[in-house]
N, C-alpha and C positions, 0 to 999 in steps of 0.2 A: 486902394486897395481891393473893394471888398466888388464896388461895380466889374471891376479891370479883371476878376479872378471869374467871373458869370461870363464876360465875355471870352475869354480865352478858355474856357470849359465848350461855350458853344464852337468856336474855330478852332477844338483840335477833336472833336468829336465828328468833325465831318465826313471823314472817308467809311465811318458807319452808318450811312445813309439818311435819309430825312424823315425818319420817323427817331432817329435819335438826337437830330439837331433840332426837330419839336419840342422834342420830351427836355433837353435841356434846358432851352429857352424856356418854357413855359415852366418849369420847376425855378427858376431863377428868378421866375418875373412874381411866382406865388410867392417864393422865402422876401422877397424884397416889401411884399405888400404883408407878409405877414411880422418882419420885423423893424421894420420903417417906423413905428407907433414908438417902439421901447428904442429907437435911436434918439427919437425927441425926449423922450423921456429920461434917459441918461444921460443928455446935454447939460442937463440941470446941474451934473456935478461939475462941472468948468467951470459954474457961478461960485459952487459951496467952498471949491478948492480952492478960488482964487482968491475970499473973500479971506478966510483960513490962513492964507498964506500973506496976505497984505497983514493983517493982525499977527501974524508970526507966530501965529498960534499950533507948536507942533502936536500935542497931543487930538487938536480937533481936526487937523489933517489926515492922521492915521485912524482915527474910527469914523470919518468923513468917508476915508476910501474901503475900511471895512464893511461898512454897511452898501455902499456902492456895489459892491463885489456879493455879498450877500443877495443885494436887489438883481444881479444878474444871476443868481444860481437857480432863485425864483420864476426869473422872466423863464431863464432854461427851460425848466421843468413846463410851466405852464406851455409853453410853443408846441410841448412835446405833445400835451394833451389836444393842444388845438389842432394840431396835424391829423387827429383823427374824426374832426368834423371836418379841415377844408379837402381833406382828399377828395369828399363828394360832391364839390366845386369842381374839384381839378378835373375830377373823372367826367362833369357834364364838358368839361372847358377841353379834354384833347379830344374829342372826335374820331378814335383806335381804341383798340385795347392792350394794344405795345405801346402806344404815347403815355396811356393813363399808366400801365407797371413800369413804364423808366421814367416818366417824369416823377409819380411817386419813391421808387427809390432815391433820386437824385437829394428829391424835398427831402426826406426824412434824414437821409445821412446829414446832409446839411447842420439839419435841426439838433441829431444829436451833439453837433460842435457846437449849435450855440452859443453856450458859456466860455469859449475861448474864445468868440467874433468878440461877445459884449464885455466882455473882462478888458480884453483888446481895446475896445470902444471907450471904455472909463481909463484907463491906464491911460491912454493917450491922454484925453483931457488933463488926467493929469500931471502927467510932463509940458504940457501948454500954460496950464496955472502955474507952475512953478518955475516954469522959462527955461525948462530943459528937453525941451522939445526939437533940436537940431538934430538927436540921430533918428529919429522917428523915421523919416523917409526911409534913412540906411534898413531899415527894420521891417519897412513896406518894400522895398525893392527885390529886398534877400525873402521874403515870401513869396513872390509874386513869383521870382526863379525858380522857390522852389516847385510853386505849383507848374510851373508849366514839366521841369524835370521829370513831377510824380504823373503827371497827367500824361506824360511820352511815355514813362514804364507801363503805367497801371493800364489807361484806354486797349495796349494794342497789345500787351503782353510782351516786352522789348528787354532788352536782357536777364531772361529765366523769371524774370516778374510774371505773375497771373496776368492773364485777356481776362480785364473786369467791364472794356466797355463804359458806358454811363456811369455803371457802380464807381469805378475808377476813378473817372472823375470829380466826381462828389468827396471820393476818400481823400485824393490830393489835394480840395480846395479845403477841405476839412485838416488835414497832417499840414498845412503851410499856414492856418489860419493859429494853430497850439503852437507852430511855431512862433509865430510872431508874438503871440503872450506871452513863453518861456522868452526872446528874448527882452520883454519888456521888463518880467518880472523878475528876471537878473538885475538888468541896469537898474531899479529902482529900491534892490536892496542890496546893490554896489551902493547908493547913494543916502541911504536911508537915517543914518545918525544925523545927516546935515537938516531934513525936514522932520525927523520924526522922534518922541523922546521915546524910546526903543526897549523902555522898561513899561511903559504907560500900558495897562492890564487894558483889555480890549473882552468887552459885553456887548451884549445884543442893547439896544436902547429904543425902546417905541419915541421918544425924542427926535432920534437922527432918523430913524424909519418916517416918522410923520414930516421931519421939517422936505426930506427928500420926494416924498410922496406928494407932496401939496405945491411945492415949486414943477415937482418932473411932468405933472397929471396935464396943467395946460400944455404943455409943449409938447405932450407925446398927444392930443388933441388936433392940434396945429400941423405935426404933420401929418396926421392919420387923412386928413383933411385935403 
């Protein structure tokens, strides 16, 4: 749904003119380049979750999920900092001050929602590993429909909503990703007793962080290249 939402945003800002289309397209492209290596990094979660599930190690599953989500938080903070460097490249690629301004707004708002996106990615990998992922397409479709609805409401200010233009497209996209993340969390919470030791105490572990990093780094490099 990530790529679909970017295409939808470009399509739905069409009536705002060429500068809005260029800004959203440029912002979405830069967003992909910033996020793609971390998608590869977080793909390591599927391997680790699958091994723990195969051993029926419920404590390990819970600890792995906790540490993967912790990495999602760290990645999100890093991306916010990275934005202030990347925006200089964005300025160079924009071609006009107006396109740069709109593209910066679109990119920054999406980055502010990166925790929901990266966490949703990890939770999806978790459900694949435990063979409970049949429901995730429903969550994805629902989030895309929510994106379309709030694009319609926020880009052009329909039905009393504020007319936010390109900002509205970015807010709608982030909101739909938050909804997807919440759907996934609620579903996993409902099935947690089958896959977790519920009373297992969670602590930040250097061992888990190192395992995830060592496995994820080569995958991140591969995705970046």
